[in-house]
C-alpha positions as CSV (number, residue, x, y, z in Angstrom):
1,X,0.0,0.0,0.0
2,X,1.3,3.4,-0.9
3,X,0.1,6.9,-0.4
4,X,-0.5,9.6,-3.0
5,X,-1.6,13.2,-2.5
6,X,-4.8,14.0,-4.3
7,X,-6.8,17.1,-5.3
8,X,-10.1,17.1,-3.4
9,X,-11.1,20.6,-4.6
10,X,-12.5,21.2,-7.8
11,X,23.0,21.8,-29.7
12,X,24.1,23.8,-32.5
13,X,24.8,27.3,-31.1
14,X,23.1,29.0,-34.1
15,X,19.9,27.1,-33.4
16,X,19.7,27.3,-29.6
17,X,16.9,29.3,-28.0
18,X,18.3,31.4,-25.1
19,X,17.5,29.9,-21.7
20,X,18.6,33.0,-19.9
21,X,15.0,33.8,-18.9
22,X,14.6,30.4,-17.3
23,X,16.2,31.4,-14.0
24,X,14.7,34.8,-13.5
25,X,11.2,36.2,-12.7
26,X,8.5,35.4,-10.1
27,X,7.1,32.5,-12.0
28,X,10.3,30.5,-11.5
29,X,10.1,30.6,-7.7
30,X,7.9,27.4,-7.5
31,X,10.2,25.7,-10.1
32,X,13.3,26.5,-8.1
33,X,11.6,25.3,-4.9
34,X,10.6,22.0,-6.4
35,X,14.1,21.4,-7.8
36,X,15.6,22.2,-4.4
37,X,13.3,19.7,-2.7
38,X,14.0,17.0,-5.3
39,X,17.7,17.6,-5.0
40,X,17.6,17.3,-1.2
41,X,15.8,13.9,-1.6
42,X,18.6,12.8,-3.9
43,X,21.2,13.6,-1.3
44,X,19.3,12.3,1.7
45,X,17.4,9.3,0.5
46,X,18.9,8.2,-2.8
47,X,22.7,8.7,-2.4
48,X,22.7,11.0,-5.4
49,X,20.5,8.8,-7.6
50,X,16.9,9.3,-8.7
51,X,14.5,9.6,-5.7
52,X,11.6,7.2,-5.3
53,X,8.0,8.3,-5.8
54,X,7.3,7.2,-2.3
55,X,9.9,9.7,-1.0
56,X,7.7,12.6,-2.0
57,X,5.9,14.1,1.0
58,X,3.3,16.8,0.2
59,X,4.5,18.8,3.2
60,X,7.8,19.3,1.5
61,X,6.0,21.0,-1.4
62,X,3.4,22.8,0.8
63,X,3.9,26.2,-0.7
64,X,3.7,25.1,-4.3
65,X,1.2,22.3,-4.4
66,X,-1.1,24.2,-6.7
67,X,1.5,24.1,-9.4
68,X,2.8,20.6,-8.8
69,X,1.9,17.3,-10.4
70,X,3.0,13.6,-10.7
71,X,3.2,11.8,-14.0
72,X,3.2,8.1,-14.6
73,X,4.8,6.6,-17.7
74,X,2.3,4.4,-19.5
75,X,3.9,3.9,-22.9
76,X,6.9,5.1,-24.9
77,X,6.6,8.9,-25.0
78,X,3.3,8.9,-23.1
79,X,2.8,9.9,-19.4
80,X,-0.4,10.6,-17.7
81,X,-1.3,12.8,-14.7
82,X,-1.6,10.7,-11.5
83,X,-2.5,13.9,-9.6
84,X,-2.2,17.7,-10.2
85,X,-2.7,21.0,-8.4
86,X,-5.5,23.5,-9.1
87,X,-3.3,25.7,-11.3
88,X,-3.2,22.9,-13.9
89,X,-6.9,22.3,-13.7
90,X,-7.5,26.1,-14.2
91,X,-5.2,26.0,-17.3
92,X,-7.0,23.0,-18.7
93,X,-10.5,24.2,-17.6
94,X,-11.1,20.7,-16.3
95,X,-9.8,18.0,-13.9
96,X,-6.6,16.8,-15.5
97,X,-6.0,13.6,-13.5
98,X,-5.8,10.7,-15.9
99,X,-5.1,12.9,-18.9
100,X,-1.8,12.6,-20.9
101,X,0.7,15.4,-20.6
102,X,0.5,15.9,-24.3
103,X,-3.0,17.3,-23.8
104,X,-1.3,20.5,-22.7
105,X,0.5,20.9,-25.9
106,X,-0.3,21.9,-29.5
107,X,-0.2,19.3,-32.2
108,X,3.1,20.8,-33.5
109,X,4.8,20.4,-30.0
110,X,3.5,16.9,-29.0
111,X,6.3,15.0,-30.7
112,X,8.9,17.1,-28.9
113,X,7.3,16.7,-25.5
114,X,7.1,12.9,-26.1
115,X,10.8,12.8,-27.0
116,X,11.6,14.9,-23.9
117,X,9.7,12.4,-21.7
118,X,11.7,9.5,-23.1
119,X,15.0,11.4,-22.5
120,X,13.9,12.0,-18.9
121,X,13.1,8.4,-18.3
122,X,15.9,6.7,-20.2
123,X,18.9,9.0,-19.4
124,X,17.6,9.9,-16.8
125,X,17.6,13.7,-16.9
126,X,15.9,16.9,-15.8
127,X,13.9,18.9,-18.3
128,X,13.0,22.6,-18.1
129,X,10.8,24.1,-20.8
130,X,9.7,27.6,-21.8
131,X,6.2,27.6,-23.2
132,X,3.9,30.0,-24.9
133,X,0.1,29.7,-25.3
134,X,-1.0,28.7,-28.8
135,X,-1.6,31.8,-30.9
136,X,-5.2,32.6,-31.5
137,X,-6.9,35.8,-32.7
138,X,-8.0,38.0,-29.8
139,X,-6.0,36.2,-27.1
140,X,-3.3,37.8,-25.2
141,X,0.2,36.2,-25.0
142,X,0.6,33.8,-22.1
143,X,4.0,32.3,-21.3
144,X,4.7,29.5,-18.9
145,X,7.5,27.4,-17.4
146,X,7.5,23.7,-16.8
147,X,10.0,21.6,-14.8
148,X,10.1,17.8,-15.1
149,X,12.1,15.8,-12.5
150,X,12.5,12.0,-12.8
151,X,11.3,9.6,-10.0
152,X,11.5,5.9,-9.5
153,X,8.5,3.6,-8.9
154,X,8.7,1.1,-6.0
155,X,10.0,-1.4,-8.5
156,X,13.1,0.7,-9.1
157,X,12.4,1.8,-12.7
158,X,12.4,5.4,-13.6
159,X,8.8,5.8,-14.7
160,X,7.4,8.7,-12.6
161,X,7.9,12.4,-12.8
162,X,7.6,15.2,-10.3
163,X,6.6,18.3,-12.3
164,X,5.8,21.9,-11.9
165,X,3.9,24.2,-14.3
166,X,3.6,27.9,-13.7
167,X,1.9,30.3,-16.1
168,X,2.7,34.0,-16.1
169,X,-0.6,35.7,-15.7
170,X,-4.1,34.5,-15.0
171,X,-5.5,31.9,-17.5
172,X,-8.8,32.9,-19.0
173,X,-11.7,30.5,-19.6
174,X,-11.2,27.7,-22.1
175,X,-8.5,25.1,-22.3
176,X,-5.0,26.4,-23.0
177,X,-2.5,24.5,-25.1
178,X,1.2,25.4,-25.3
179,X,3.9,25.6,-27.9
180,X,7.4,24.9,-26.8
181,X,9.7,27.9,-27.2
182,X,12.8,26.2,-25.9
183,X,13.9,23.3,-23.7
184,X,16.9,22.5,-21.5
185,X,17.8,18.9,-20.7
186,X,20.3,18.2,-17.9
187,X,21.7,14.8,-17.2
188,X,21.8,14.1,-13.5
189,X,25.6,14.2,-13.5
190,X,25.3,17.8,-14.8
191,X,27.9,16.8,-17.4
192,X,27.3,14.7,-20.6
193,X,23.7,14.5,-21.7
194,X,22.7,18.0,-20.8
195,X,21.7,20.0,-23.8
196,X,19.7,23.0,-24.8
197,X,17.3,22.7,-27.7
198,X,15.1,25.0,-29.8
199,X,11.6,23.8,-30.5
200,X,11.2,21.6,-33.6
201,X,9.4,24.1,-35.7
202,X,12.2,26.6,-35.2
203,X,14.8,24.1,-36.1
204,X,13.0,23.1,-39.3
205,X,12.6,26.7,-40.3
206,X,16.2,27.4,-39.8
207,X,17.3,24.4,-41.7
208,X,15.1,25.5,-44.6
209,X,16.5,29.0,-44.5
210,X,20.0,27.4,-45.1
211,X,18.8,25.6,-48.2
212,X,16.8,28.4,-49.6
213,X,17.6,32.1,-49.9
214,X,14.6,33.1,-48.3
215,X,9.0,28.9,-30.9
216,X,-4.5,29.3,-4.7
217,X,-2.5,26.9,-3.4
218,X,-3.9,23.6,-4.4
219,X,-5.9,24.2,-1.3
220,X,-6.8,20.6,-0.6
221,X,-4.1,18.3,-1.7
222,X,-4.4,15.5,0.9
223,X,-3.0,12.0,1.3
224,X,-5.1,9.1,-0.1
225,X,-4.4,5.4,-0.4
226,X,-3.4,3.8,-3.7
227,X,-2.0,0.5,-4.8
228,X,0.0,2.0,-7.6
229,X,3.7,1.3,-7.2
């Protein structure tokens, strides 16, 4: 028997997108807090390896629960929400538990987020993404940041993710889907495997240009029982 917290309330330098903005601004505070908590778990419980899902205690994320979520890998490139804070429900305009992570992304960005998930699980690695709401007439720009941190299941396989998603501004009504402006992948060693990537559409556009002259607190996140490892 294990416990889960649950929501009871409703590259090439010329092609690299700058990640300078990733570590500045108020929206990054929850992301840095989550990474600090996860890093502490690595040091204290996992001897520098990947923490276990069962190591996660909601009290350690108390100030950022509304932005936090847990993913479960269910197939190559596919992970679903096991639980999520109210900020994510607000962005999706619905309860997101059970939905795939790709539901938060535009069709053009889904292949990239799937590839990013596989890199997180297989390397393993940390991923940090800069996102922008899908462009639609009459809608203001909305940017967001996402952090994805690998976790092990009780079987010892890296098949869970502790994540944080923070949007700059207040999401309006209606589901929001994001394009990926840029991503940063960091192997756990902090050495080989870490890389910065532009989004795929930008990379394709730049390749073509070479050939042709012409990116409230989740107020009630409580512990509930689950048999999931």
